[in-house]
Backbone and ligand atoms as CSV (ligand in chain L), in Angstrom:
chain,resi,resn,atom,element,x,y,z
A,1,MET,N,N,-10.915,-14.874,-8.011
A,1,MET,CA,C,-9.723,-14.065,-8.620
A,1,MET,C,C,-8.345,-14.400,-7.991
A,2,THR,N,N,-7.375,-14.234,-8.615
A,2,THR,CA,C,-6.025,-14.548,-8.079
A,2,THR,C,C,-5.579,-13.591,-7.058
A,3,LYS,N,N,-5.024,-14.254,-5.921
A,3,LYS,CA,C,-4.511,-13.490,-4.941
A,3,LYS,C,C,-3.003,-12.980,-5.258
A,4,ILE,N,N,-2.662,-11.840,-4.909
A,4,ILE,CA,C,-1.302,-11.443,-5.172
A,4,ILE,C,C,-0.421,-12.253,-4.306
A,5,PRO,N,N,0.646,-12.745,-4.945
A,5,PRO,CA,C,1.488,-13.662,-4.088
A,5,PRO,C,C,2.536,-13.065,-3.263
A,6,ILE,N,N,2.029,-12.088,-2.315
A,6,ILE,CA,C,2.905,-11.467,-1.470
A,6,ILE,C,C,2.323,-11.741,-0.048
A,7,LYS,N,N,3.173,-12.288,0.792
A,7,LYS,CA,C,2.637,-12.532,2.088
A,7,LYS,C,C,3.093,-11.565,3.263
A,8,GLN,N,N,4.241,-10.819,2.897
A,8,GLN,CA,C,4.658,-9.807,3.913
A,8,GLN,C,C,5.326,-8.623,3.192
A,9,ILE,N,N,5.240,-7.507,3.815
A,9,ILE,CA,C,6.041,-6.363,3.301
A,9,ILE,C,C,7.003,-5.990,4.562
A,10,ASP,N,N,8.223,-5.907,4.146
A,10,ASP,CA,C,9.304,-5.515,4.997
A,10,ASP,C,C,9.615,-3.975,4.918
A,11,PHE,N,N,9.230,-3.252,5.950
A,11,PHE,CA,C,9.396,-1.859,5.879
A,11,PHE,C,C,10.765,-1.376,6.467
A,12,GLY,N,N,11.549,-2.386,6.746
A,12,GLY,CA,C,12.856,-1.998,7.492
A,12,GLY,C,C,12.807,-2.326,8.900
A,13,GLY,N,N,12.190,-1.459,9.665
A,13,GLY,CA,C,12.001,-1.805,11.078
A,13,GLY,C,C,10.865,-2.795,11.488
A,14,GLU,N,N,9.952,-2.737,10.569
A,14,GLU,CA,C,8.789,-3.545,10.918
A,14,GLU,C,C,8.258,-4.375,9.700
A,15,LYS,N,N,7.644,-5.610,9.935
A,15,LYS,CA,C,7.136,-6.359,8.802
A,15,LYS,C,C,5.662,-6.431,8.986
A,16,TYR,N,N,4.855,-6.148,7.966
A,16,TYR,CA,C,3.463,-6.247,7.973
A,16,TYR,C,C,2.927,-7.477,7.142
A,17,ASP,N,N,2.101,-8.265,7.756
A,17,ASP,CA,C,1.409,-9.362,6.930
A,17,ASP,C,C,0.611,-8.860,5.952
A,18,VAL,N,N,0.545,-9.525,4.810
A,18,VAL,CA,C,-0.516,-9.126,3.701
A,18,VAL,C,C,-1.505,-10.319,3.778
A,19,VAL,N,N,-2.729,-9.922,3.952
A,19,VAL,CA,C,-3.744,-10.966,3.976
A,19,VAL,C,C,-4.924,-10.505,2.966
A,20,HIS,N,N,-5.819,-11.483,2.707
A,20,HIS,CA,C,-6.753,-11.291,1.596
A,20,HIS,C,C,-8.164,-11.431,2.151
A,21,GLU,N,N,-8.970,-10.676,1.528
A,21,GLU,CA,C,-10.391,-10.837,2.000
A,21,GLU,C,C,-11.329,-10.525,0.718
A,22,GLU,N,N,-12.299,-11.442,0.495
A,22,GLU,CA,C,-13.166,-11.309,-0.649
A,22,GLU,C,C,-14.132,-10.006,-0.372
A,23,LYS,N,N,-14.307,-9.133,-1.283
A,23,LYS,CA,C,-15.173,-7.957,-1.165
A,23,LYS,C,C,-14.965,-7.299,0.175
A,24,LEU,N,N,-13.758,-6.770,0.372
A,24,LEU,CA,C,-13.408,-6.103,1.586
A,24,LEU,C,C,-14.285,-4.855,1.963
A,25,ARG,N,N,-14.601,-4.647,3.160
A,25,ARG,CA,C,-15.411,-3.485,3.644
A,25,ARG,C,C,-14.716,-2.801,4.580
A,26,ASP,N,N,-15.055,-1.439,4.763
A,26,ASP,CA,C,-14.449,-0.682,5.849
A,26,ASP,C,C,-15.007,-1.231,7.372
A,27,GLU,N,N,-14.423,-0.689,8.379
A,27,GLU,CA,C,-14.770,-1.273,9.646
A,27,GLU,C,C,-16.177,-1.008,10.049
A,28,SER,N,N,-16.850,0.095,9.496
A,28,SER,CA,C,-18.233,0.437,9.870
A,28,SER,C,C,-19.196,-0.336,8.770
A,29,ASP,N,N,-18.532,-1.082,7.853
A,29,ASP,CA,C,-19.301,-1.751,6.839
A,29,ASP,C,C,-20.071,-0.800,5.932
A,30,ASP,N,N,-19.615,0.419,5.858
A,30,ASP,CA,C,-20.319,1.387,5.081
A,30,ASP,C,C,-19.912,1.361,3.559
A,31,GLN,N,N,-18.641,0.976,3.303
A,31,GLN,CA,C,-18.268,1.033,1.942
A,31,GLN,C,C,-17.121,-0.048,1.587
A,32,ARG,N,N,-17.140,-0.435,0.255
A,32,ARG,CA,C,-16.141,-1.322,-0.216
A,32,ARG,C,C,-14.763,-0.741,-0.237
A,33,LEU,N,N,-13.717,-1.456,0.084
A,33,LEU,CA,C,-12.468,-0.903,0.073
A,33,LEU,C,C,-11.631,-1.848,-0.826
A,34,SER,N,N,-10.524,-1.262,-1.577
A,34,SER,CA,C,-9.665,-2.114,-2.270
A,34,SER,C,C,-8.558,-2.657,-1.283
A,35,GLY,N,N,-8.285,-1.926,-0.149
A,35,GLY,CA,C,-7.366,-2.394,0.721
A,35,GLY,C,C,-7.356,-1.576,2.028
A,36,SER,N,N,-6.767,-2.076,3.082
A,36,SER,CA,C,-6.732,-1.238,4.274
A,36,SER,C,C,-5.501,-1.772,5.055
A,37,ILE,N,N,-5.011,-0.781,5.953
A,37,ILE,CA,C,-3.814,-1.083,6.756
A,37,ILE,C,C,-4.172,-0.982,8.147
A,38,ARG,N,N,-3.824,-1.832,9.055
A,38,ARG,CA,C,-4.082,-1.755,10.386
A,38,ARG,C,C,-2.718,-1.815,11.138
A,39,HIS,N,N,-2.358,-0.599,11.596
A,39,HIS,CA,C,-0.988,-0.555,12.292
A,39,HIS,C,C,-0.823,-1.339,13.520
A,40,GLY,N,N,-1.832,-1.391,14.287
A,40,GLY,CA,C,-1.822,-2.059,15.506
A,40,GLY,C,C,-1.678,-3.668,15.326
A,41,GLN,N,N,-2.180,-4.207,14.211
A,41,GLN,CA,C,-2.064,-5.602,13.920
A,41,GLN,C,C,-0.810,-5.863,12.974
A,42,CYS,N,N,-0.155,-4.819,12.479
A,42,CYS,CA,C,0.884,-4.885,11.481
A,42,CYS,C,C,0.393,-5.758,10.413
A,43,ARG,N,N,-0.738,-5.250,9.754
A,43,ARG,CA,C,-1.444,-6.067,8.756
A,43,ARG,C,C,-2.029,-5.190,7.666
A,44,ILE,N,N,-1.888,-5.587,6.418
A,44,ILE,CA,C,-2.414,-5.008,5.228
A,44,ILE,C,C,-3.391,-5.957,4.679
A,45,THR,N,N,-4.570,-5.553,4.480
A,45,THR,CA,C,-5.691,-6.477,3.834
A,45,THR,C,C,-5.970,-5.987,2.476
A,46,LEU,N,N,-6.015,-6.924,1.535
A,46,LEU,CA,C,-6.383,-6.550,0.099
A,46,LEU,C,C,-7.636,-7.272,-0.265
A,47,ASP,N,N,-8.413,-6.619,-1.075
A,47,ASP,CA,C,-9.572,-7.329,-1.662
A,47,ASP,C,C,-9.175,-8.330,-2.627
A,48,SER,N,N,-9.314,-9.547,-2.430
A,48,SER,CA,C,-8.842,-10.606,-3.413
A,48,SER,C,C,-9.828,-10.760,-4.659
A,49,SER,N,N,-10.910,-10.051,-4.532
A,49,SER,CA,C,-11.816,-10.162,-5.649
A,49,SER,C,C,-11.444,-9.259,-6.824
A,50,GLU,N,N,-10.476,-8.368,-6.606
A,50,GLU,CA,C,-10.093,-7.380,-7.576
A,50,GLU,C,C,-8.920,-8.014,-8.477
A,51,HIS,N,N,-8.719,-7.413,-9.617
A,51,HIS,CA,C,-7.720,-7.834,-10.634
A,51,HIS,C,C,-6.347,-7.786,-9.950
A,52,LEU,N,N,-5.387,-8.602,-10.284
A,52,LEU,CA,C,-4.030,-8.680,-9.705
A,52,LEU,C,C,-3.318,-7.299,-9.890
A,53,GLN,N,N,-3.541,-6.724,-10.941
A,53,GLN,CA,C,-2.885,-5.378,-11.252
A,53,GLN,C,C,-3.401,-4.376,-10.178
A,54,ARG,N,N,-4.698,-4.359,-9.895
A,54,ARG,CA,C,-5.370,-3.494,-8.936
A,54,ARG,C,C,-4.844,-3.865,-7.568
A,55,GLN,N,N,-4.776,-5.120,-7.224
A,55,GLN,CA,C,-4.114,-5.536,-5.851
A,55,GLN,C,C,-2.776,-4.991,-5.728
A,56,ALA,N,N,-1.925,-5.030,-6.720
A,56,ALA,CA,C,-0.620,-4.579,-6.656
A,56,ALA,C,C,-0.516,-3.070,-6.441
A,57,SER,N,N,-1.304,-2.271,-7.095
A,57,SER,CA,C,-1.294,-0.802,-6.902
A,57,SER,C,C,-1.888,-0.562,-5.452
A,58,THR,N,N,-2.900,-1.217,-5.092
A,58,THR,CA,C,-3.468,-1.062,-3.805
A,58,THR,C,C,-2.342,-1.328,-2.678
A,59,LEU,N,N,-1.547,-2.400,-2.885
A,59,LEU,CA,C,-0.607,-2.747,-2.003
A,59,LEU,C,C,0.400,-1.634,-1.843
A,60,MET,N,N,0.822,-1.094,-2.938
A,60,MET,CA,C,1.719,0.032,-2.927
A,60,MET,C,C,1.057,1.253,-2.173
A,61,HIS,N,N,-0.176,1.449,-2.468
A,61,HIS,CA,C,-1.017,2.579,-1.715
A,61,HIS,C,C,-0.908,2.408,-0.361
A,62,GLU,N,N,-1.058,1.191,0.198
A,62,GLU,CA,C,-1.079,0.942,1.671
A,62,GLU,C,C,0.367,1.059,2.241
A,63,CYS,N,N,1.352,0.784,1.431
A,63,CYS,CA,C,2.779,1.073,1.828
A,63,CYS,C,C,2.900,2.459,1.956
A,64,VAL,N,N,2.418,3.317,1.078
A,64,VAL,CA,C,2.630,4.810,1.363
A,64,VAL,C,C,1.861,5.263,2.493
A,65,HIS,N,N,0.763,4.758,2.718
A,65,HIS,CA,C,0.056,4.987,4.094
A,65,HIS,C,C,0.940,4.676,5.236
A,66,TYR,N,N,1.669,3.614,5.158
A,66,TYR,CA,C,2.431,3.210,6.330
A,66,TYR,C,C,3.575,4.295,6.543
A,67,LEU,N,N,4.162,4.738,5.393
A,67,LEU,CA,C,5.265,5.672,5.524
A,67,LEU,C,C,4.828,6.962,6.013
A,68,ILE,N,N,3.630,7.492,5.540
A,68,ILE,CA,C,3.036,8.806,6.140
A,68,ILE,C,C,2.664,8.712,7.546
A,69,THR,N,N,2.122,7.650,8.008
A,69,THR,CA,C,1.755,7.413,9.305
A,69,THR,C,C,3.028,7.194,10.224
A,70,MET,N,N,3.874,6.471,9.860
A,70,MET,CA,C,5.018,6.127,10.720
A,70,MET,C,C,6.011,7.329,10.697
A,71,HIS,N,N,5.999,8.190,9.772
A,71,HIS,CA,C,6.836,9.441,9.868
A,71,HIS,C,C,6.013,10.665,10.281
A,72,ASP,N,N,4.928,10.409,10.905
A,72,ASP,CA,C,4.016,11.565,11.463
A,72,ASP,C,C,3.755,12.620,10.424
A,73,LEU,N,N,3.577,12.315,9.230
A,73,LEU,CA,C,3.325,13.291,8.238
A,73,LEU,C,C,1.761,13.603,8.096
A,74,GLU,N,N,1.018,12.855,8.930
A,74,GLU,CA,C,-0.455,13.007,8.854
A,74,GLU,C,C,-0.997,14.209,9.681
A,75,THR,N,N,-0.320,15.365,9.544
A,75,THR,CA,C,-0.774,16.533,10.278
A,75,THR,C,C,-1.323,17.502,9.202
A,76,LYS,N,N,-2.109,18.383,9.665
A,76,LYS,CA,C,-2.649,19.382,8.763
A,76,LYS,C,C,-1.661,20.257,8.110
A,77,ASP,N,N,-0.509,20.554,8.809
A,77,ASP,CA,C,0.634,21.323,8.327
A,77,ASP,C,C,1.337,20.641,7.075
A,78,THR,N,N,1.261,19.299,7.041
A,78,THR,CA,C,1.934,18.563,6.044
A,78,THR,C,C,1.104,18.117,4.927
A,79,ILE,N,N,-0.090,17.489,5.251
A,79,ILE,CA,C,-0.951,16.994,4.282
A,79,ILE,C,C,-2.413,17.480,4.461
A,80,ASN,N,N,-2.913,18.111,3.400
A,80,ASN,CA,C,-4.322,18.547,3.549
A,80,ASN,C,C,-5.293,17.328,3.553
A,81,PRO,N,N,-5.950,17.101,4.704
A,81,PRO,CA,C,-6.720,15.877,4.986
A,81,PRO,C,C,-7.777,15.600,3.682
A,82,ASP,N,N,-8.226,16.647,3.068
A,82,ASP,CA,C,-9.142,16.514,1.997
A,82,ASP,C,C,-8.474,15.911,0.690
A,83,ARG,N,N,-7.105,16.031,0.767
A,83,ARG,CA,C,-6.365,15.587,-0.555
A,83,ARG,C,C,-5.482,14.453,-0.149
A,84,LYS,N,N,-5.570,13.946,1.035
A,84,LYS,CA,C,-4.628,12.846,1.501
A,84,LYS,C,C,-4.734,11.704,0.563
A,85,GLU,N,N,-5.941,11.132,0.355
A,85,GLU,CA,C,-6.034,9.924,-0.436
A,85,GLU,C,C,-5.545,10.124,-1.907
A,86,MET,N,N,-5.824,11.343,-2.484
A,86,MET,CA,C,-5.430,11.535,-3.802
A,86,MET,C,C,-3.924,11.631,-3.863
A,87,LEU,N,N,-3.310,12.259,-2.882
A,87,LEU,CA,C,-1.823,12.303,-2.852
A,87,LEU,C,C,-1.173,10.890,-2.722
A,88,ILE,N,N,-1.801,10.189,-1.705
A,88,ILE,CA,C,-1.248,8.785,-1.609
A,88,ILE,C,C,-1.324,7.952,-2.884
A,89,SER,N,N,-2.538,8.092,-3.532
A,89,SER,CA,C,-2.728,7.323,-4.757
A,89,SER,C,C,-1.841,7.703,-5.882
A,90,THR,N,N,-1.469,9.154,-6.029
A,90,THR,CA,C,-0.643,9.625,-7.017
A,90,THR,C,C,0.790,9.016,-6.794
A,91,ILE,N,N,1.272,9.146,-5.449
A,91,ILE,CA,C,2.624,8.634,-5.189
A,91,ILE,C,C,2.671,7.148,-5.496
A,92,ALA,N,N,1.715,6.368,-5.020
A,92,ALA,CA,C,1.598,4.956,-5.178
A,92,ALA,C,C,1.747,4.554,-6.551
A,93,LEU,N,N,0.936,5.167,-7.426
A,93,LEU,CA,C,0.877,4.853,-8.837
A,93,LEU,C,C,2.244,5.122,-9.489
A,94,GLY,N,N,2.727,6.334,-9.030
A,94,GLY,CA,C,4.121,6.713,-9.520
A,94,GLY,C,C,5.098,5.725,-9.164
A,95,MET,N,N,5.173,5.345,-8.000
A,95,MET,CA,C,6.168,4.263,-7.563
A,95,MET,C,C,6.058,2.973,-8.307
A,96,VAL,N,N,4.769,2.618,-8.565
A,96,VAL,CA,C,4.551,1.300,-9.235
A,96,VAL,C,C,5.051,1.459,-10.670
A,97,THR,N,N,4.928,2.589,-11.341
A,97,THR,CA,C,5.322,2.882,-12.743
A,97,THR,C,C,6.846,2.904,-12.744
A,98,ILE,N,N,7.519,3.643,-11.833
A,98,ILE,CA,C,8.950,3.741,-11.791
A,98,ILE,C,C,9.615,2.412,-11.556
A,99,ILE,N,N,8.981,1.584,-10.639
A,99,ILE,CA,C,9.665,0.172,-10.378
A,99,ILE,C,C,9.437,-0.689,-11.584
A,100,LYS,N,N,8.249,-0.621,-12.220
A,100,LYS,CA,C,7.928,-1.462,-13.362
A,100,LYS,C,C,8.805,-1.045,-14.636
A,101,ARG,N,N,9.102,0.169,-14.802
A,101,ARG,CA,C,9.684,0.581,-16.010
A,101,ARG,C,C,11.292,0.785,-15.960
A,102,ASN,N,N,11.709,0.473,-14.670
A,102,ASN,CA,C,13.205,0.684,-14.386
A,102,ASN,C,C,13.790,-0.511,-13.657
A,103,PRO,N,N,13.841,-1.541,-14.327
A,103,PRO,CA,C,14.310,-2.786,-13.455
A,103,PRO,C,C,15.816,-2.643,-13.149
A,104,ASN,N,N,16.617,-1.866,-14.117
A,104,ASN,CA,C,17.956,-1.718,-13.745
A,104,ASN,C,C,18.173,-0.859,-12.505
A,105,PHE,N,N,17.354,0.115,-12.333
A,105,PHE,CA,C,17.480,1.001,-11.135
A,105,PHE,C,C,17.171,0.071,-9.914
A,106,ILE,N,N,16.039,-0.740,-10.004
A,106,ILE,CA,C,15.703,-1.464,-8.841
A,106,ILE,C,C,16.782,-2.610,-8.424
A,107,ARG,N,N,17.392,-3.166,-9.517
A,107,ARG,CA,C,18.510,-4.134,-9.339
A,107,ARG,C,C,19.730,-3.408,-8.729
A,108,LEU,N,N,20.072,-2.205,-9.097
A,108,LEU,CA,C,21.061,-1.518,-8.454
A,108,LEU,C,C,20.845,-1.237,-7.014
A,109,LEU,N,N,19.657,-0.808,-6.731
A,109,LEU,CA,C,19.263,-0.614,-5.295
A,109,LEU,C,C,19.368,-1.884,-4.433
A,110,GLN,N,N,18.930,-3.051,-5.085
A,110,GLN,CA,C,18.967,-4.201,-4.323
A,110,GLN,C,C,20.351,-4.773,-4.149
A,111,GLU,N,N,21.222,-4.514,-5.096
A,111,GLU,CA,C,22.590,-5.202,-5.165
A,111,GLU,C,C,23.737,-4.372,-4.748
A,112,GLN,N,N,23.548,-3.117,-4.951
A,112,GLN,CA,C,24.741,-2.092,-4.805
A,112,GLN,C,C,24.628,-1.011,-3.798
A,113,VAL,N,N,23.439,-0.681,-3.287
A,113,VAL,CA,C,23.304,0.391,-2.421
A,113,VAL,C,C,22.906,0.029,-1.116
L,1,ZN,ZN,ZN,-5.846,5.174,1.280
């Protein structure tokens, strides 16, 4: 399968490498993952056996994980732990849709803001 051609995500203060792994699994080898983020290593890993479209939405999902962790929003007062993944996926999918459907908005952000 095609690997998404993104090697790094620039979060402003930090840059995370984007790496690929076939049939990615969690650390305890219990389950398959589409992606993971390791803050200690500044690394996002994507399952390269998935479709490009899926890798792109997973990359955005991991980016939202970054924002939540780095802004200390992962507390029970802020995010219900049982709903965290659903919330992150909803925001990530929404961001992908907004970016895809509004190139003029993205261009304005890149060039004028
Ligand atoms: Zn997640």
